[in-house]
N, CA, C and O atoms as a MOPAC input file, in Angstrom:
PM7 MOZYME 1SCF
protein

 N    -32.02300 1    19.19900 1    22.33900 1
 C    -30.65300 1    18.73600 1    22.36400 1
 C    -29.86100 1    19.86700 1    21.80300 1
 O    -30.11200 1    20.31000 1    20.68300 1
 N    -28.84600 1    20.37800 1    22.60800 1
 C    -28.15600 1    21.61500 1    22.31000 1
 C    -26.75400 1    21.34100 1    22.30300 1
 O    -26.22700 1    20.96100 1    23.34800 1
 N    -25.97900 1    21.50700 1    21.10200 1
 C    -24.57200 1    21.12600 1    20.80600 1
 C    -23.83400 1    22.50000 1    20.93200 1
 O    -24.26600 1    23.53500 1    20.42300 1
 N    -22.69600 1    22.41000 1    21.65000 1
 C    -21.93900 1    23.60500 1    21.70800 1
 C    -21.06100 1    23.72300 1    20.38800 1
 O    -20.69900 1    22.71700 1    19.77800 1
 N    -20.76000 1    24.93800 1    20.00700 1
 C    -19.99400 1    25.19100 1    18.84600 1
 C    -18.66700 1    24.52400 1    18.79900 1
 O    -18.26000 1    23.94900 1    17.78900 1
 N    -17.94100 1    24.61900 1    20.01100 1
 C    -16.54500 1    23.97900 1    20.15600 1
 C    -16.75800 1    22.33600 1    19.96600 1
 O    -15.93200 1    21.71000 1    19.30200 1
 N    -17.79000 1    21.72800 1    20.51600 1
 C    -17.87500 1    20.33500 1    20.26200 1
 C    -18.19100 1    19.93200 1    18.79900 1
 O    -17.68300 1    18.95100 1    18.25600 1
 N    -19.13200 1    20.82600 1    18.17000 1
 C    -19.37100 1    20.64100 1    16.75200 1
 C    -18.15300 1    20.79000 1    15.95500 1
 O    -17.90800 1    19.93100 1    15.10800 1
 N    -17.35300 1    21.79200 1    16.12900 1
 C    -16.13600 1    21.98200 1    15.48500 1
 C    -14.99900 1    20.77800 1    15.74800 1
 O    -14.23400 1    20.43400 1    14.84700 1
 N    -14.97900 1    20.27800 1    16.85900 1
 C    -14.09800 1    19.22700 1    17.12500 1
 C    -14.55900 1    17.82000 1    16.37300 1
 O    -13.73400 1    16.99900 1    15.97100 1
 N    -15.86600 1    17.67400 1    16.25400 1
 C    -16.34600 1    16.57400 1    15.59900 1
 C    -16.04700 1    16.74400 1    14.09500 1
 O    -15.65200 1    15.78200 1    13.43600 1
 N    -16.21600 1    17.85300 1    13.59800 1
 C    -15.91500 1    18.14700 1    12.06400 1
 C    -14.40200 1    17.96900 1    11.95400 1
 O    -13.94100 1    17.38500 1    10.97300 1
 N    -13.64700 1    18.42400 1    12.87100 1
 C    -12.24500 1    18.40300 1    12.65600 1
 C    -11.69400 1    16.86100 1    12.59300 1
 O    -10.82700 1    16.49700 1    11.79800 1
 N    -12.32400 1    16.02300 1    13.54300 1
 C    -12.00800 1    14.61700 1    13.63500 1
 C    -12.45900 1    13.99600 1    12.29200 1
 O    -11.64700 1    13.27400 1    11.71400 1
 N    -13.62800 1    14.19900 1    11.76000 1
 C    -14.03000 1    13.61000 1    10.53200 1
 C    -13.13900 1    14.06200 1     9.29600 1
 O    -12.87000 1    13.23100 1     8.42800 1
 N    -12.69900 1    15.31500 1     9.21000 1
 C    -11.70800 1    15.78300 1     8.27100 1
 C    -10.38000 1    15.00100 1     8.29900 1
 O     -9.78800 1    14.60800 1     7.29500 1
 N     -9.99100 1    14.82700 1     9.56200 1
 C     -8.61000 1    14.24100 1     9.87000 1
 C     -8.72800 1    12.73600 1     9.32000 1
 O     -7.85500 1    12.24200 1     8.60600 1
 N     -9.77000 1    12.12300 1     9.67800 1
 C    -10.13400 1    10.69900 1     9.25800 1
 C    -10.35400 1    10.60800 1     7.69300 1
 O     -9.94500 1     9.63200 1     7.06400 1
 N    -10.95300 1    11.56200 1     7.14700 1
 C    -10.93000 1    11.59200 1     5.59100 1
 C     -9.49300 1    11.80600 1     4.94100 1
 O     -9.16400 1    11.21800 1     3.91000 1
 N     -8.76100 1    12.58500 1     5.53900 1
 C     -7.40900 1    12.82300 1     4.93600 1
 C     -6.60300 1    11.59800 1     5.13700 1
 O     -5.85400 1    11.20700 1     4.24300 1
 N     -6.71100 1    11.00200 1     6.21100 1
 C     -5.91200 1     9.67100 1     6.60000 1
 C     -6.33000 1     8.63300 1     5.48800 1
 O     -5.46500 1     7.98000 1     4.90400 1
 N     -7.69600 1     8.48900 1     5.20200 1
 C     -7.99800 1     7.51900 1     4.36100 1
 C     -7.56400 1     7.77600 1     2.94900 1
 O     -7.25600 1     6.83500 1     2.21800 1
 N     -7.52600 1     9.13300 1     2.50700 1
 C     -6.99400 1     9.45600 1     1.32800 1
 C     -5.48900 1     9.09600 1     1.19900 1
 O     -5.06100 1     8.54300 1     0.18600 1
 N     -4.75400 1     9.40200 1     2.17600 1
 C     -3.34400 1     9.00300 1     2.21000 1
 C     -3.19200 1     7.51100 1     2.16800 1
 O     -2.37400 1     7.02400 1     1.38800 1
 N     -3.89300 1     6.77700 1     2.92300 1
 C     -3.84800 1     5.43700 1     2.86900 1
 C     -4.23500 1     4.82900 1     1.48200 1
 O     -3.66100 1     3.84300 1     1.02100 1
 N     -5.22100 1     5.47000 1     0.87000 1
 C     -5.46700 1     5.01100 1    -0.58100 1
 C     -4.41700 1     5.22500 1    -1.46100 1
 O     -4.16700 1     4.36300 1    -2.30300 1
 N     -3.80600 1     6.17900 1    -1.39800 1
 C     -2.60100 1     6.54700 1    -2.22200 1
 C     -1.41500 1     5.68200 1    -2.04200 1
 O     -0.70800 1     5.38700 1    -3.00600 1
 N     -1.14200 1     5.21700 1    -0.70400 1
 C     -0.16400 1     4.49400 1    -0.34100 1
 C     -0.42700 1     3.05900 1    -0.95200 1
 O      0.49300 1     2.48800 1    -1.53700 1
 N     -1.62600 1     2.49200 1    -0.82900 1
 C     -2.06700 1     1.18000 1    -1.34600 1
 C     -1.92600 1     1.07700 1    -2.93900 1
 O     -1.53100 1     0.08700 1    -3.55500 1
 N     -2.36800 1     2.41600 1    -3.52600 1
 C     -2.19500 1     2.37400 1    -5.08600 1
 C     -0.75200 1     2.15400 1    -5.39900 1
 O     -0.42700 1     1.31700 1    -6.24100 1
 N      0.15700 1     2.90100 1    -4.73000 1
 C      1.62700 1     2.64900 1    -4.94100 1
 C      2.05800 1     1.31600 1    -4.66500 1
 O      2.71400 1     0.71800 1    -5.51800 1
 N      1.77900 1     0.79900 1    -3.62100 1
 C      2.05900 1    -0.59600 1    -3.23400 1
 C      1.57800 1    -1.52900 1    -4.34700 1
 O      2.31000 1    -2.42800 1    -4.76000 1
 N      0.40600 1    -1.33100 1    -4.81200 1
 C     -0.11800 1    -2.34200 1    -5.79300 1
 C      0.57700 1    -2.19600 1    -6.99000 1
 O      0.76400 1    -3.19000 1    -7.69200 1
 N      1.08200 1    -0.84000 1    -7.40100 1
 C      1.85200 1    -0.73200 1    -8.65300 1
 C      3.09300 1    -1.42000 1    -8.53600 1
 O      3.55100 1    -1.94500 1    -9.55100 1
 N      3.78300 1    -1.51000 1    -7.33200 1
 C      5.08800 1    -2.07600 1    -6.97300 1
 C      4.95400 1    -3.65000 1    -7.05100 1
 O      5.82100 1    -4.28400 1    -7.65300 1
 N      3.91100 1    -4.27800 1    -6.46900 1
 C      3.79000 1    -5.50700 1    -6.29800 1
 C      3.17300 1    -6.40700 1    -7.55600 1
 O      3.27500 1    -7.62900 1    -7.66600 1
 N      2.57500 1    -5.59200 1    -8.38200 1
 C      2.01400 1    -6.27900 1    -9.66900 1
 C      2.94200 1    -7.11200 1   -10.32200 1
 O      2.62100 1    -8.28700 1   -10.49900 1
 N      4.20200 1    -6.64700 1   -10.76800 1
 C      5.16500 1    -7.46600 1   -11.47000 1
 C      5.85300 1    -8.48600 1   -10.54700 1
 O      6.61200 1    -9.33900 1   -11.00600 1
 N      5.59200 1    -8.38800 1    -9.33100 1
 C      6.42200 1    -9.30900 1    -8.46100 1
 C      6.36800 1   -10.74200 1    -8.84800 1
 O      7.44500 1   -11.31200 1    -9.02100 1
 N      5.17200 1   -11.45500 1    -9.01900 1
 C      5.12100 1   -12.85300 1    -9.34900 1
 C      5.99200 1   -13.15900 1   -10.62800 1
 O      6.66100 1   -14.18900 1   -10.70800 1
 N      5.95000 1   -12.27300 1   -11.55200 1
 C      6.68100 1   -12.58000 1   -12.92600 1
 C      8.22200 1   -12.49200 1   -12.60600 1
 O      9.03300 1   -13.26800 1   -13.11100 1
 N      8.55500 1   -11.50900 1   -11.74800 1
 C     10.07300 1   -11.37100 1   -11.55400 1
 C     10.48200 1   -12.55400 1   -10.68100 1
 O     11.63800 1   -12.95400 1   -10.81100 1
 N      9.66000 1   -13.17700 1    -9.78800 1
 C      9.87000 1   -14.22600 1    -8.87400 1
 C     10.13500 1   -15.45600 1    -9.78500 1
 O     11.11400 1   -16.18300 1    -9.61900 1
 N      9.16500 1   -15.65700 1   -10.80000 1
 C      9.42100 1   -16.73800 1   -11.75500 1
 C     10.59200 1   -16.71000 1   -12.53600 1
 O     11.27500 1   -17.71100 1   -12.75200 1
 N     10.86900 1   -15.44300 1   -13.01700 1
 C     12.29400 1   -15.45400 1   -13.73200 1
 C     13.50300 1   -15.70600 1   -12.90100 1
 O     14.50000 1   -16.27800 1   -13.34300 1
 N     13.37100 1   -15.21400 1   -11.54800 1
 C     14.55300 1   -15.50300 1   -10.66300 1
 C     14.61500 1   -16.98800 1   -10.53700 1
 O     15.71000 1   -17.54500 1   -10.62000 1
 N     13.49200 1   -17.68800 1   -10.33600 1
 C     13.63700 1   -19.17800 1   -10.14200 1
 C     14.16800 1   -19.83000 1   -11.36300 1
 O     14.99000 1   -20.74200 1   -11.27600 1
 N     13.69300 1   -19.36100 1   -12.57700 1
 C     14.20700 1   -19.99400 1   -13.80500 1
 C     15.72400 1   -19.78600 1   -13.79900 1
 O     16.49300 1   -20.72700 1   -13.99500 1
 N     16.12100 1   -18.58600 1   -13.57900 1
 C     17.70200 1   -18.22100 1   -13.49400 1
 C     18.44900 1   -19.20700 1   -12.57700 1
 O     19.50100 1   -19.73000 1   -12.94300 1
 N     17.90200 1   -19.44600 1   -11.41200 1
 C     18.55200 1   -20.16100 1   -10.47900 1
 C     18.59000 1   -21.64500 1   -10.81200 1
 O     19.51800 1   -22.37200 1   -10.45800 1
 N     17.51700 1   -22.06700 1   -11.52400 1
 C     17.53000 1   -23.42000 1   -12.10900 1
 C     18.62100 1   -23.71500 1   -13.15000 1
 O     19.37300 1   -24.69000 1   -13.13000 1
 N     18.59700 1   -22.75200 1   -14.03900 1
 C     19.57900 1   -22.84200 1   -15.33100 1
 C     20.93700 1   -22.62000 1   -14.68000 1
 O     21.85400 1   -23.23600 1   -15.22200 1
 N     21.24700 1   -21.89100 1   -13.66100 1
 C     22.63300 1   -21.78700 1   -13.11200 1
 C     22.99300 1   -23.17000 1   -12.43100 1
 O     24.06900 1   -23.74600 1   -12.59600 1
 N     21.99100 1   -23.60900 1   -11.67300 1
 C     22.19000 1   -25.07000 1   -10.97400 1
 C     22.60300 1   -26.07400 1   -11.93100 1
 O     23.57900 1   -26.79700 1   -11.73200 1
 N     21.82700 1   -26.13700 1   -13.03900 1
 C     21.99700 1   -27.19200 1   -14.05800 1
 C     23.32900 1   -26.97500 1   -14.80800 1
 O     23.89500 1   -27.94700 1   -15.30600 1
 N     23.83400 1   -25.77100 1   -14.90300 1
 C     25.09700 1   -25.38900 1   -15.48300 1
 C     26.26700 1   -25.51100 1   -14.55100 1
 O     27.42300 1   -25.35600 1   -14.94600 1
 N     25.94600 1   -25.79700 1   -13.27900 1
 C     27.02800 1   -25.85500 1   -12.16700 1
 C     27.69400 1   -24.65500 1   -12.16300 1
 O     28.92000 1   -24.60900 1   -12.26300 1
 N     26.87400 1   -23.49800 1   -12.03600 1
 C     27.51900 1   -22.13000 1   -11.91100 1
 C     27.08100 1   -21.65000 1   -10.56900 1
 O     27.55400 1   -20.59000 1   -10.16100 1
 N     26.20200 1   -22.33400 1    -9.81500 1
 C     25.68500 1   -22.00000 1    -8.61000 1
 C     26.40700 1   -22.51300 1    -7.41000 1
 O     25.99500 1   -22.24900 1    -6.28100 1

């Protein structure tokens, strides 16, 4: 089995591009997770504020 140099370089290039894409995706997911962690607490506070405003007839 004889693999040409160009073919081997293309395979390595594709593997490096996939590796870099996965690194970027991991960084994006980390940022997204950092943003979405406090979301349930903020949503709960927003619901409490809406209920209080409704009860005070301010809504």
